[in-house]
ZAMARGU-4260 file (C-alpha; in steps of 0.2 Angstrom, whole numbers, plus 5000, padded with zeros to 4 digits):
<rodrens>
0) 5489/5562/5875 | 5493/5577/5885 | 5487/5594/5881 | 5497/5609/5884 | 5489/5626/5885
5) 5498/5642/5882 | 5501/5652/5898 | 5490/5667/5899 | 5504/5680/5899 | 5512/5671/5884
10) 5496/5671/5875 | 5494/5689/5878 | 5511/5693/5871 | 5508/5682/5856 | 5492/5692/5852
15) 5500/5709/5855 | 5500/5721/5839 | 5518/5722/5833 | 5522/5739/5840 | 5516/5734/5857
20) 5526/5717/5857 | 5541/5727/5851 | 5539/5739/5866 | 5537/5724/5878 | 5553/5716/5871
25) 5562/5732/5871 | 5559/5733/5890 | 5567/5716/5892 | 5582/5720/5881 | 5587/5736/5872
30) 5595/5727/5857 | 5584/5730/5841 | 5591/5714/5833 | 5586/5703/5847 | 5569/5711/5848
35) 5566/5708/5829 | 5572/5690/5830 | 5559/5687/5844 | 5545/5696/5835 | 5548/5686/5819
40) 5546/5670/5828 | 5529/5673/5836 | 5518/5665/5841 | 5527/5654/5854 | 5518/5638/5859
45) 5527/5638/5876 | 5538/5649/5887 | 5552/5637/5884 | 5551/5641/5865 | 5552/5659/5869
50) 5567/5657/5880 | 5576/5646/5867 | 5573/5660/5854 | 5580/5673/5866 | 5595/5662/5869
55) 5598/5660/5850 | 5596/5678/5846 | 5607/5683/5861 | 5621/5671/5854 | 5620/5680/5837
60) 5622/5697/5843 | 5636/5707/5835 | 5647/5718/5846 | 5637/5733/5840 | 5621/5724/5845
65) 5628/5720/5862 | 5633/5738/5865 | 5615/5743/5861 | 5608/5731/5873 | 5621/5736/5887
70) 5616/5755/5884 | 5599/5750/5891 | 5606/5745/5908 | 5610/5756/5922 | 5627/5754/5932
75) 5626/5743/5947 | 5622/5752/5962 | 5613/5766/5952 | 5596/5759/5946 | 5586/5770/5935
80) 5575/5782/5945 | 5557/5776/5944 | 5562/5760/5936 | 5555/5745/5946 | 5564/5733/5935
85) 5582/5739/5938 | 5578/5742/5957 | 5571/5725/5959 | 5586/5717/5950 | 5599/5727/5959
90) 5591/5724/5976 | 5607/5717/5983 | 5615/5734/5982 | 5600/5743/5991 | 5606/5739/6009
95) 5624/5740/6005 | 5635/5751/6016 | 5640/5768/6010 | 5658/5761/6009 | 5653/5747/5997
100) 5642/5759/5987 | 5657/5771/5985 | 5669/5756/5980 | 5656/5750/5968 | 5655/5767/5960
105) 5674/5768/5958 | 5674/5750/5951 | 5660/5754/5939 | 5670/5769/5932 | 5686/5759/5931
110) 5677/5745/5921 | 5668/5758/5910 | 5685/5766/5906 | 5693/5749/5902 | 5679/5742/5891
115) 5669/5757/5886 | 5652/5751/5892 | 5643/5748/5908 | 5648/5733/5919 | 5634/5720/5915
120) 5630/5706/5927 | 5614/5697/5931 | 5612/5705/5948 | 5596/5696/5953 | 5599/5686/5969
125) 5617/5693/5971 | 5623/5703/5986 | 5632/5719/5984 | 5648/5710/5989 | 5646/5697/5976
130) 5644/5710/5963 | 5659/5720/5969 | 5669/5704/5968 | 5663/5700/5951 | 5668/5717/5944
135) 5685/5715/5952 | 5688/5698/5944 | 5682/5703/5927 | 5691/5720/5925 | 5707/5710/5921
140) 5699/5701/5907 | 5703/5704/5888 | 5689/5714/5879 | 5685/5698/5869 | 5683/5687/5885
145) 5673/5701/5893 | 5661/5702/5878 | 5657/5684/5879 | 5654/5685/5898 | 5643/5700/5895
150) 5633/5690/5882 | 5630/5676/5894 | 5625/5688/5908 | 5613/5697/5896 | 5605/5680/5891
155) 5602/5677/5910 | 5594/5694/5912 | 5584/5692/5896 | 5577/5676/5902 | 5572/5683/5919
160) 5563/5698/5911 | 5554/5687/5898 | 5548/5675/5912 | 5541/5690/5921 | 5533/5696/5904
165) 5525/5679/5901 | 5520/5674/5919 | 5510/5690/5922 | 5491/5687/5923
</rodrens>
């Protein structure tokens, strides 16, 4: 019989007092509904169990919950000052040309005007050009199509952020 032990970061998360666990989850995703669902399912035996709970909670977010989650994300090309998470995730824009940064600003504003929220994409590992191309492609979507794409992208971001949370020593 194989024995599995809970990774130290996950064990620490499971043991956090509720307010501290809520704060840690809020750092990963600003949706209150998402955080409450993940809190209610603690403790998690494996990181995969946590990721599955995150995926299920993300799938059930209402339009209002998604809006709350997106409000916690800065526009692409403008990470929150002093926030290492958004800077790390948007690294692909850090070395972009001034022309690309200006184009991305215009596209972000046009997207926000069309949909009423920030352009959300899992930016980790993407170049500035890839993010620009994605916003150009997605700006023509219907609001319903875009909401579902945002849900998928949010799920990817949440998984990456949860992995960082549970893999920390």
